[in-house]
C-alpha positions in Angstrom: -38.9 185.3 101.3 -35.9 184.4 103.4 -36.2 180.8 104.7 -35.7 179.8 108.3 -32.7 177.8 107.3 -31.1 180.8 105.6 -31.7 182.9 108.7 -30.1 180.3 111.0 -27.1 179.9 108.6 -26.6 183.6 108.4 -26.6 183.9 112.2 -23.9 181.2 112.2 -21.8 183.0 109.7 -22.2 186.3 111.6 -20.6 184.5 114.6 -17.8 183.2 112.5 -17.0 186.3 110.5 -16.0 188.7 113.3 -12.3 188.7 112.4 -12.6 188.2 108.7 -15.8 189.9 107.6 -14.6 191.2 104.2 -13.6 187.7 103.1 -16.9 186.2 104.3 -18.9 189.0 102.6 -17.1 188.2 99.3 -17.9 184.5 99.7 -21.5 185.4 100.4 -21.7 187.5 97.2 -20.0 184.8 95.1 -22.3 182.0 96.3 -25.4 184.0 96.9 -26.4 182.9 100.4 -25.2 181.7 103.8 -26.8 178.3 103.2 -24.7 177.8 100.0 -21.5 178.7 101.9 -22.2 176.1 104.6 -23.3 173.5 102.0 -20.1 173.9 100.0 -17.7 174.3 103.0 -15.9 171.1 102.1 -15.0 172.3 98.6 -14.4 176.0 99.4 -10.6 175.6 99.5 -10.7 174.1 96.0 -13.2 176.6 94.6 -11.5 179.6 96.2 -7.7 178.7 96.4 -6.8 181.9 98.2 -9.3 181.3 101.1 -7.5 181.6 104.4 -7.2 178.3 106.3 -8.7 179.8 109.4 -12.0 180.5 107.7 -12.1 177.1 106.2 -11.4 175.5 109.6 -14.1 177.7 111.3 -16.7 176.7 108.7 -16.0 173.0 109.4 -17.1 173.7 113.0 -20.3 175.6 111.9 -22.7 172.9 113.1 -21.5 173.4 116.7 -23.0 176.9 116.6 -26.4 175.8 115.3 -28.1 175.5 118.7 -27.0 179.1 119.6 -28.3 180.3 116.2 -31.7 178.6 116.8 -31.9 180.2 120.2 -31.2 183.7 118.6 -33.9 183.1 116.0 -36.5 182.3 118.7 -35.5 185.4 120.7 -35.9 187.7 117.7 -39.3 186.2 116.8 -40.5 186.5 120.4 -39.5 190.2 120.6 -40.5 191.4 117.1 -36.9 191.9 116.0 -36.4 191.8 112.2 -33.4 189.8 111.0 -32.2 191.4 107.8 -29.8 189.2 105.7 -27.5 190.8 103.2 -29.6 189.6 100.3 -32.9 190.7 102.0 -34.9 193.3 100.0 -35.3 195.3 103.3 -31.6 195.3 104.0 -30.2 198.9 103.7 -29.1 199.3 100.1 -26.6 202.0 100.8 -24.8 199.6 103.2 -24.6 196.9 100.5 -22.4 199.3 98.5 -19.7 199.1 101.1 -16.9 196.5 101.3 -17.7 195.3 104.8 -21.4 195.3 105.5 -22.7 193.0 108.2 -24.1 189.7 106.9 -27.1 190.2 109.2 -28.6 193.2 110.9 -31.0 192.9 113.9 -33.6 195.6 113.7 -36.4 196.7 116.0 -38.3 199.6 114.6 -40.7 200.8 111.9 -38.7 203.3 109.8 -37.7 202.4 106.3 -33.9 202.0 106.3 -34.0 202.7 102.5 -35.6 206.2 102.9 -34.8 208.6 100.1 -32.8 210.9 102.5 -30.7 209.5 105.3 -28.1 211.4 107.3 -25.8 210.6 110.3 -25.4 213.2 113.0 -22.4 212.5 115.2 -19.9 214.1 117.5 -18.5 214.3 121.0 -20.1 212.8 124.1 -19.3 216.1 125.8 -21.7 218.2 123.8 -21.6 221.9 124.9 -24.5 224.3 124.9 -23.1 225.6 121.6 -23.4 222.1 120.1 -26.9 221.6 121.5 -28.0 224.9 120.0 -26.6 223.8 116.6 -28.4 220.5 116.7 -31.7 222.0 117.8 -31.7 224.7 115.1 -30.4 222.4 112.4 -33.0 219.7 112.9 -35.9 222.1 113.4 -35.0 223.7 110.0 -34.3 220.4 108.3 -37.7 219.1 109.4 -39.2 221.9 107.3 -36.9 221.6 104.3 -36.8 217.8 104.1 -39.2 216.3 106.6 -38.8 212.8 105.3 -35.1 212.7 106.3 -34.1 209.8 108.5 -31.6 210.8 111.3 -29.0 208.2 112.3 -26.8 208.3 115.3 -25.5 206.1 118.2 -27.7 206.8 121.3 -24.5 207.8 123.2 -24.2 210.7 125.6 -23.7 214.1 124.0 -24.3 214.8 120.3 -26.0 211.4 119.7 -28.8 211.7 122.2 -29.4 215.3 121.4 -29.7 214.4 117.7 -32.2 211.6 118.5 -34.3 213.7 120.8 -34.5 216.7 118.6 -35.4 214.5 115.6 -38.3 213.1 117.7 -39.3 216.6 118.8 -39.6 217.6 115.2 -41.5 214.5 114.1 -38.6 213.0 112.2 -37.8 209.3 112.4 -34.5 208.5 113.9 -32.4 205.2 114.1 -29.7 204.3 116.7 -26.9 202.0 115.7 -26.0 200.0 118.8 -22.7 198.3 119.8 -24.5 195.4 121.5 -27.4 193.1 121.2 -31.0 194.1 121.5 -31.4 192.4 124.8 -29.5 195.2 126.4 -29.3 199.0 126.2 -26.3 201.3 126.8 -26.4 203.7 128.3 -29.5 202.6 130.4 -30.3 206.3 131.1 -31.5 206.6 127.4 -34.0 203.8 127.6 -37.1 206.1 127.5 -35.8 207.7 124.3 -34.9 204.3 122.8 -38.5 203.1 123.6 -39.9 206.1 121.7 -37.6 205.5 118.8 -38.9 202.0 118.2 -42.2 203.6 117.0 -40.6 206.6 115.3 -37.4 205.1 113.9 -35.7 202.1 115.3 -32.8 200.4 117.0 -30.3 198.6 114.8 -27.3 196.4 115.5 -25.1 193.7 113.9 -24.6 192.0 117.4 -26.5 189.1 118.8 -28.0 189.0 122.2 -25.6 188.4 125.2 -22.9 190.4 123.4 -20.4 191.9 125.9 -20.4 195.7 125.7 -16.8 196.2 124.4 -15.0 199.3 123.3 -14.0 197.8 119.9 -17.7 197.2 119.1 -18.4 200.9 119.4 -15.6 201.6 116.9 -16.9 198.8 114.5 -20.5 200.2 114.6 -19.3 203.5 113.2 -19.0 201.9 109.8 -22.7 201.0 109.9 -23.6 204.6 110.8 -21.6 205.9 107.9 -22.7 203.2 105.5 -26.4 203.7 106.2 -26.2 207.4 105.3 -26.0 209.7 102.3 -23.9 212.1 104.4 -22.3 212.4 107.9 -22.5 215.7 109.8 -20.0 216.2 112.6 -21.5 218.8 115.1 -18.7 219.0 117.7 -15.6 216.9 118.2 -12.4 217.0 120.2 -9.1 216.5 118.3 -9.7 212.8 118.5 -13.1 211.1 118.8 -15.6 208.6 117.4 -17.2 211.2 115.3 -14.0 211.7 113.4 -13.7 208.0 112.8 -17.2 208.0 111.3 -16.3 210.9 109.1 -13.2 209.1 107.9 -15.2 206.0 107.1 -17.8 208.1 105.3 -15.1 209.5 103.0 -13.8 206.0 102.3 -17.3 205.0 101.3 -17.5 208.1 99.0 -20.2 209.7 101.1 -20.4 213.4 101.8 -19.0 214.7 105.1 -20.0 218.1 106.7 -18.9 219.8 109.9 -20.0 222.8 111.9 -17.2 225.2 112.7 -16.6 226.2 116.3 -14.7 228.9 118.3 -10.9 228.8 117.8 -9.3 227.0 120.8 -12.6 225.5 122.0 -11.6 221.9 122.9 -14.7 220.3 121.5 -14.5 222.3 118.2 -10.9 221.4 117.4 -11.9 218.2 115.5 -14.5 220.0 113.4 -12.2 222.9 112.6 -9.3 220.6 111.7 -11.7 218.6 109.4 -12.7 221.7 107.6 -9.1 223.0 107.4 -7.8 219.8 106.0 -10.7 219.4 103.5 -12.0 216.4 105.3 -15.4 218.0 105.6 -17.4 220.8 104.0 -18.3 223.7 106.2 -22.0 224.2 107.0 -23.7 226.8 109.2 -27.3 225.9 108.6 -29.8 223.3 107.3 -30.1 225.4 104.1 -26.4 225.1 103.6 -26.6 221.4 103.9 -29.7 220.8 101.7 -28.3 223.1 99.0 -24.9 221.2 99.1 -26.7 217.8 98.8 -28.9 219.1 95.9 -32.0 218.0 97.8 -33.9 221.2 96.9 -33.6 223.4 93.9 -32.7 227.0 94.2 -36.3 228.2 93.8 -37.5 226.1 96.6 -34.7 227.2 98.9 -35.4 230.9 98.2 -39.1 230.3 99.0 -38.0 228.6 102.3 -35.9 231.6 103.1 -38.7 234.0 102.5 -40.9 231.8 104.8 -38.4 232.2 107.6 -36.9 228.8 107.5 -33.3 230.1 107.4 -32.8 231.8 110.8 -31.8 235.4 110.9 -28.9 235.8 113.3 -30.2 238.7 115.3 -33.8 239.8 114.2 -35.1 243.3 115.1 -32.4 244.3 117.6 -31.7 247.9 118.6 -28.2 249.3 118.9 -27.7 248.3 122.5 -29.0 244.8 122.0 -26.8 244.5 119.0 -23.8 245.4 121.1 -24.6 242.7 123.6 -25.2 240.0 121.0 -22.1 240.9 119.1 -20.1 240.5 122.3 -21.7 237.2 123.2 -21.1 236.0 119.7 -17.3 236.2 120.3 -17.3 235.6 124.1 -20.4 233.6 125.0 -21.7 232.8 128.6 -20.9 236.1 130.4 -22.5 237.6 133.5 -24.3 241.0 133.3 -21.5 243.0 135.0 -18.9 241.8 132.6 -21.2 242.5 129.7 -21.6 246.0 131.0 -17.8 246.6 131.2 -17.1 245.2 127.8 -19.9 247.1 126.0 -19.5 250.3 128.0 -23.2 250.3 128.9 -24.4 250.9 132.4 -25.6 247.8 134.4 -29.2 248.9 134.5 -29.4 249.2 130.7 -27.6 245.8 130.3 -30.1 244.1 132.6 -33.0 245.6 130.8 -31.7 244.6 127.4 -30.8 241.1 128.5 -34.4 240.7 129.6 -35.6 241.9 126.3 -33.3 239.6 124.4 -34.5 236.7 126.6 -38.1 237.5 125.6 -37.0 237.5 121.9 -35.4 234.1 122.3 -31.9 235.4 121.6 -30.3 234.7 125.0 -30.9 232.4 127.8 -29.9 232.9 131.5 -28.0 230.1 133.2 -27.2 229.3 136.8 -24.6 231.7 138.3 -26.0 234.8 136.4 -24.4 233.9 133.1 -26.1 234.6 129.8 -25.9 232.3 126.7 -26.4 233.4 123.1 -28.9 231.0 121.4 -28.8 232.2 117.8 
């Protein structure tokens, strides 16, 4: 049982450790608690001769922060927020294996952060229809293969929010790692999803209330996303992006990294394609690929899943003309009917009839402007 004194002292050290977290974590592990660090602050320079002077000086001012820590404790209790200290049994064990875990996490939710299977799904804020299709199919299949998997992301626009919403749609728990305190929510547009996640996953952060929403905080939170997870999956990413940062950190933590390939030259597939090319991520095309690579199901179970239809067939039961259209859309997606007619050498009437049939089979979807998008 973590005492109130330990909670308050850990909050104080959380405030002090922003710029020297690794050193403070090492002190914490050596002395066993935040309370011991504060109790022994006068002797720390003697006990640990290499301790930077700035940390020693900051610790001497620790008492000035106690009223703010008491205020934070009261807020968390009032709003049913769990305060998970680094030595708490409910603290994510995977995160403790990293060199720079937060001394305290603030958590509002019901999901077990030490679930047997935990994965991060990350990528661009500009998720395309291709990326949305990947997420939808991947999580639908994963929910059948490994229904107990906890899905972690960052609640941002694009890949993050689609990962959370599709996890919820498939009755999977999902946790968002936030870059601010739990008195706020960014972006506000995702509040309804966040509210649902509190009962089917949770909201997690290392930041106290009244924390300014700062760009650097979004970068720092990527290490928590990576550290919580057995593997990171990058769905779509530009040549540079936060998803690639999470992937790099995951590799540094010796976690598995996977990426979905995308069309050559597509701006939001460049990052994934380069990751795969440079051996920074393993290529996957389905949930079966991923589960098999992780060793989460034996070969017999996977074959049984395939027979049951878990692994999606690319184009089921298509006639020759439908196959021509889907083959074209596979290489040049989002085309209008007249262009499809020209490129397949089919007459426009046939194309329109076949597009309607493909829509009924769930293979294509019509979009505004008369464009047709391949779903599978």
